Structures are given as C-alpha cells and as structure tokens.
C-alpha positions as CSV (number, residue, x, y, z in Angstrom):
1,M,-23.7,13.8,-74.0
2,S,-23.4,17.0,-76.2
3,D,-21.7,20.2,-75.1
4,D,-25.1,21.9,-75.0
5,E,-26.4,19.3,-72.7
6,V,-23.4,19.5,-70.4
7,E,-23.7,23.3,-70.3
8,S,-27.4,23.1,-69.5
9,M,-26.7,20.6,-66.7
10,L,-24.0,22.7,-65.1
11,K,-26.0,25.9,-65.3
12,K,-28.8,24.2,-63.4
13,Q,-26.4,22.9,-60.8
14,V,-24.8,26.3,-60.4
15,S,-28.1,28.1,-60.1
16,Q,-28.8,25.9,-57.1
17,I,-25.4,26.6,-55.6
18,L,-25.5,30.4,-56.0
19,N,-28.9,30.6,-54.2
20,I,-27.4,29.3,-51.0
21,N,-27.1,31.7,-48.1
22,L,-23.6,31.0,-46.7
23,S,-24.4,32.8,-43.4
24,Q,-26.6,29.9,-42.5
25,V,-24.1,27.2,-43.2
26,R,-22.8,25.5,-40.0
27,R,-21.8,21.9,-41.1
28,I,-20.1,21.1,-44.3
29,G,-18.5,18.0,-46.0
30,I,-15.5,18.1,-48.4
31,D,-15.2,15.2,-50.7
32,E,-14.4,14.3,-54.3
33,I,-16.3,13.0,-57.4
34,A,-14.5,11.3,-60.3
35,L,-15.4,12.9,-63.6
36,V,-14.7,9.6,-65.3
37,K,-14.3,6.6,-63.1
38,G,-10.8,5.2,-63.1
39,Q,-9.2,8.0,-65.0
40,G,-8.1,10.2,-62.1
41,N,-10.0,13.4,-62.9
42,Y,-11.8,14.8,-59.9
43,L,-14.0,17.5,-58.8
44,A,-13.9,18.7,-55.2
45,V,-17.4,19.2,-53.8
46,I,-18.3,21.2,-50.7
47,V,-21.7,20.2,-49.3
48,D,-24.1,21.7,-46.7
49,L,-24.6,18.6,-44.5
50,D,-27.8,20.0,-43.0
51,T,-29.5,20.7,-46.3
52,R,-27.7,17.9,-48.2
53,K,-27.0,20.4,-51.1
54,P,-23.8,21.3,-52.8
55,I,-22.3,24.8,-51.9
56,E,-19.3,24.8,-54.2
57,I,-18.0,22.6,-57.0
58,V,-14.3,23.1,-57.6
59,C,-12.9,21.7,-60.8
60,S,-9.9,20.1,-59.2
61,R,-8.9,18.7,-55.9
62,R,-5.8,20.9,-55.6
63,I,-5.7,22.4,-52.1
64,E,-4.7,25.8,-53.5
65,D,-8.0,25.9,-55.6
66,I,-10.1,24.8,-52.7
67,R,-8.5,27.3,-50.4
68,E,-9.2,30.1,-52.9
69,V,-12.9,29.1,-53.0
70,L,-13.2,28.9,-49.2
71,I,-11.4,32.2,-48.6
72,G,-14.0,33.8,-50.9
73,W,-16.6,33.0,-48.4
74,G,-15.1,35.5,-46.0
75,V,-13.7,35.2,-42.4
76,E,-17.2,35.7,-40.7
77,V,-18.7,32.7,-42.6
78,L,-15.7,30.5,-42.0
79,E,-15.5,31.2,-38.3
80,R,-19.2,30.2,-37.9
81,I,-18.6,26.7,-39.3
82,E,-19.0,24.2,-36.5
83,E,-18.2,20.9,-38.1
84,V,-16.4,19.6,-41.2
85,S,-16.5,16.0,-42.5
86,I,-13.6,15.0,-44.6
87,D,-11.9,11.9,-46.1
88,L,-8.6,10.6,-44.7
89,W,-6.5,13.2,-46.5
90,K,-4.2,15.3,-44.2
91,A,-4.2,18.2,-46.6
92,Y,-8.0,18.6,-46.0
93,K,-7.5,18.5,-42.3
94,N,-4.7,21.1,-42.4
95,L,-6.9,23.4,-44.6
96,V,-9.8,23.2,-42.2
97,E,-7.6,23.9,-39.2
98,E,-6.2,26.9,-41.0
99,L,-9.4,28.5,-42.2
100,M,-12.1,27.2,-39.9
101,P,-10.6,27.4,-36.4
102,N,-13.9,26.8,-34.6
103,A,-14.9,23.6,-36.5
104,N,-14.7,20.1,-35.2
105,I,-13.2,17.7,-37.8
106,T,-14.9,14.4,-38.4
107,A,-13.4,11.6,-40.5
108,D,-16.0,10.3,-43.0
109,R,-17.0,6.8,-41.9
110,F,-17.3,5.5,-45.5
111,H,-13.7,6.4,-46.2
112,V,-12.6,4.6,-43.0
113,M,-14.6,1.5,-44.1
114,K,-13.1,1.7,-47.5
115,Q,-9.6,1.3,-46.0
116,V,-10.7,-1.8,-44.2
117,N,-12.3,-3.3,-47.3
118,E,-9.1,-2.6,-49.4
119,E,-7.0,-4.4,-46.9
120,L,-9.4,-7.4,-46.9
121,D,-9.4,-7.4,-50.8
122,S,-5.5,-7.4,-50.8
123,M,-5.6,-10.5,-48.7
124,R,-8.1,-12.1,-51.0
125,K,-5.7,-11.5,-53.9
126,A,-2.8,-12.8,-51.9
127,E,-4.7,-16.0,-51.0
128,K,-5.7,-16.6,-54.6
129,K,-2.0,-16.1,-55.7
130,A,-0.9,-18.6,-53.0
131,A,-3.5,-21.1,-54.3
132,M,-2.1,-20.8,-57.8
133,S,1.3,-22.0,-56.5
134,L,-0.1,-25.2,-54.8
135,E,1.5,-28.4,-56.2
136,D,-1.5,-30.6,-55.2
137,K,-3.8,-30.2,-58.3
138,S,-6.9,-31.2,-56.5
139,E,-6.4,-28.9,-53.6
140,K,-5.4,-26.1,-56.0
141,A,-8.6,-26.5,-58.1
142,H,-10.7,-26.6,-55.0
143,K,-9.3,-23.4,-53.5
144,L,-9.3,-21.5,-56.8
145,E,-12.9,-22.5,-57.4
146,A,-13.9,-21.1,-54.0
147,L,-11.8,-17.9,-54.3
148,S,-12.8,-17.1,-57.9
149,K,-15.2,-14.2,-58.2
150,S,-15.4,-13.8,-54.5
151,K,-14.6,-10.1,-54.2
152,Y,-18.1,-8.8,-53.7
153,S,-19.2,-11.7,-51.5
154,L,-16.4,-10.7,-49.1
155,L,-16.7,-6.9,-49.3
156,K,-20.4,-6.3,-49.6
157,N,-22.3,-5.9,-46.3
158,Q,-23.2,-9.4,-45.2
159,D,-26.8,-8.4,-44.6
160,D,-27.1,-7.4,-48.2
161,L,-25.9,-10.6,-49.9
162,N,-28.2,-12.6,-52.1
163,E,-28.3,-16.4,-51.8
164,K,-25.6,-16.9,-54.5
165,Q,-23.3,-14.5,-52.8
166,K,-23.9,-16.2,-49.4
167,D,-23.0,-19.6,-50.9
168,K,-19.8,-18.1,-52.4
169,L,-18.9,-16.5,-49.1
170,E,-19.4,-19.8,-47.3
171,S,-17.1,-21.5,-49.8
172,V,-14.4,-18.9,-49.2
173,L,-14.5,-19.2,-45.4
174,K,-14.0,-23.0,-45.7
175,V,-10.8,-22.7,-47.7
176,S,-9.3,-19.6,-46.1
177,P,-9.6,-19.3,-42.3
178,K,-7.6,-16.1,-42.5
179,L,-10.1,-14.5,-44.9
180,G,-12.9,-15.8,-42.7
181,K,-11.5,-14.0,-39.7
182,M,-10.9,-10.8,-41.6
183,H,-14.4,-10.9,-43.0
184,E,-15.7,-11.3,-39.4
185,L,-13.7,-8.4,-38.2
186,K,-14.8,-6.3,-41.2
187,E,-18.4,-7.0,-40.3
188,K,-17.7,-6.1,-36.6
189,F,-16.1,-2.8,-37.7
190,R,-19.1,-1.9,-39.8
191,D,-21.5,-2.8,-36.9
192,I,-19.7,-0.4,-34.6
193,F,-20.7,2.5,-37.0
194,Q,-24.1,1.1,-37.6
195,T,-25.3,0.4,-34.1
196,T,-23.2,2.4,-31.6
197,T,-24.9,5.5,-30.4
198,S,-22.8,6.5,-27.4
199,W,-19.4,8.3,-27.9
200,G,-18.0,6.5,-24.9
201,D,-19.1,3.1,-26.2
202,S,-17.6,3.9,-29.6
203,I,-14.2,4.4,-28.1
204,T,-14.4,1.1,-26.1
205,K,-15.6,-0.9,-29.1
206,L,-13.0,0.6,-31.4
207,L,-10.2,-0.1,-29.0
208,D,-11.4,-3.7,-28.6
209,W,-11.5,-4.1,-32.4
210,M,-8.1,-2.7,-32.8
211,C,-6.6,-5.2,-30.3
212,E,-8.3,-8.1,-32.1
213,S,-7.3,-6.8,-35.5
214,E,-3.7,-6.0,-35.0
215,S,-2.3,-9.0,-37.0
216,Y,-5.0,-8.9,-39.7
217,F,-5.4,-5.2,-40.5
218,P,-2.1,-3.5,-39.8
219,K,-2.5,-0.8,-42.5
220,S,-6.0,0.1,-41.4
221,L,-4.9,0.0,-37.8
222,G,-2.3,2.6,-38.5
223,T,-4.8,4.8,-40.2
224,I,-7.3,4.5,-37.3
225,V,-4.5,5.4,-34.8
226,R,-3.6,8.5,-36.8
227,W,-7.2,9.7,-37.2
228,F,-8.7,8.3,-33.9
229,G,-10.0,11.6,-32.7
230,E,-11.6,12.4,-36.0
231,I,-13.1,8.9,-36.3
232,V,-14.8,8.8,-32.9
233,G,-16.0,12.4,-33.6
234,Y,-18.5,10.8,-36.0
235,F,-20.4,9.4,-33.0
236,D,-21.1,12.8,-31.7
237,G,-23.5,13.7,-34.5
238,R,-23.1,10.7,-36.8
239,T,-21.8,13.1,-39.5
240,T,-20.7,11.8,-42.9
241,S,-19.9,13.5,-46.2
242,G,-21.3,10.4,-48.0
243,V,-24.1,12.6,-49.4
244,V,-21.6,13.8,-52.0
245,E,-21.6,10.3,-53.5
246,G,-25.3,10.9,-54.5
247,I,-24.7,14.1,-56.4
248,N,-25.1,13.3,-60.1
249,L,-22.7,15.2,-62.3
250,G,-22.8,12.8,-65.2
251,G,-21.3,14.2,-68.3
252,A,-19.2,16.8,-66.5
253,E,-16.0,15.2,-67.8
254,N,-16.4,17.6,-70.7
255,F,-15.9,20.5,-68.3
256,S,-12.6,20.0,-66.6
257,E,-10.6,23.0,-67.7
258,S,-12.1,25.8,-65.6
259,H,-10.2,26.9,-62.5
260,D,-12.7,29.3,-61.1
261,G,-15.3,26.9,-59.7
262,L,-18.4,26.9,-61.9
263,R,-19.1,30.6,-61.7
264,R,-18.8,31.4,-65.3
265,W,-21.8,29.2,-66.1
266,S,-24.1,31.5,-64.2
267,K,-23.7,34.3,-66.8
C-alpha cells in the first residue's frame, strides 16, 4: 500500500471520528489493534459501544498518551460515561477509575476467553513434548500423530469444527485425558458467557467452574479471581469491546510516528 493510499484511508477514518458528538457517548470500549501482527506495534482504539464506531485512535498504547486524549474530552463528558469495557490490563482499569468516576468497568469476555485458551494451548505443547520423550516407539508415534496439528481443533469453538477437525479432536482426547478434561472445561467456560443471561446465575456458574478447574487452569483462575467483579459485570449488559477487532486499519503500519492521535490528517 502506497503512502497516498494510507493517507487517504486515515483521512476517511478521521473524518468519521471527528463527526462524533462526545456529549452523547455513554458506553465505551478501550482495546488495541496490532499494526503489523506479531511485531508488537499497537494502536489504542476507543470505541462508542452503542454506535459501534471508533471515537479516538491513539498511535500507541502508552497510558500517558491515552490519558492525554481522554482529558481532552473534558470533565463533563468523562463524568457522563456510564460503562467502560477493557481488556485485562490493570493500567486501563486505573485510568478509568481516575478519569471516569461514574463508570462501571467491565472485563472484555474475549480477553478472558483468550487467557483460558492460552493455558489450554500451553498444556497441548507440554503433552507433545512429553510424547517426544517416550521410549516406546509405537506409543510415541501414536501420541505424536494424534497431537500433531491439533491446536485449532482444541481451541476453536467445538460447535464450529469441521469434520476433519472433529476427527482430530477425538484423536487428541483418546491419547490425553488431561487435554480432554481441559477442553471440556474450556467449552463449559465459553458456554457460561454464551447462554447465561442472569447476573446471579453467572456468579454461581463461574464459582462452580472455578472449583472444577482449580488443578487444570491455575493461571486463568488467578486472573478470574483478580478480575471477578469486572468479569461478572459483563452479564449486566453483555458488554464487550470486541467490536474493535472488526475495525479495519490495514496499511496503517506506515503511520506509527504520530503522537497526537490522528488529528493532523483532518487538515
């Protein structure tokens, strides 16, 4: 993508942002988009969760830069914010508590699910490594065949698996009971967010899941304990900042040096 194309794209994006009436904003999400996947360059994106449109795009995820942008909204706007959906980063939580005292903070469900999936994938890798060390060549070959290329069969929503992935999942569950149990718990966890509509039921189901998962997902369990209030807050309005993932900023990797939002592109 050429510089002219990048500039045109960003001008269009900014024109949409600058037309937003901040006095009407009540619910926002703060999330990040990688400019180039896997290279660690991020934009912070602030989204109006009611209109599903970006309000601000900050060309870093430094809290100081995001704070500067939010302060620019003015105290009256910030005090009218009722809810903020964030990922599991304490710095975001502290910033919201500092600048938006009347806002309820909700942990984004997709980031919570990501934590569970990462722990499941770590165990998949550990099981594969253990299989490599087996002395029995027949058993070793059998387990490695089952575990090879099994990542997406384990992590993808079970309802969305194609027939080939279902067969792979079945093979994995036969050779690794522990992965089988963790996969079952992962699906239970997802189902809580998919089907539970009552705030009270969500607490009961999450606590039951935590008791069952203690020896399988210790890292995720610690995260859930630390963010429990924000996680169950999701069930009040089923709020998520996942809309940010759908914002297309392709090519924006050529625009990573500005420190004043995208304002200069509106000139």
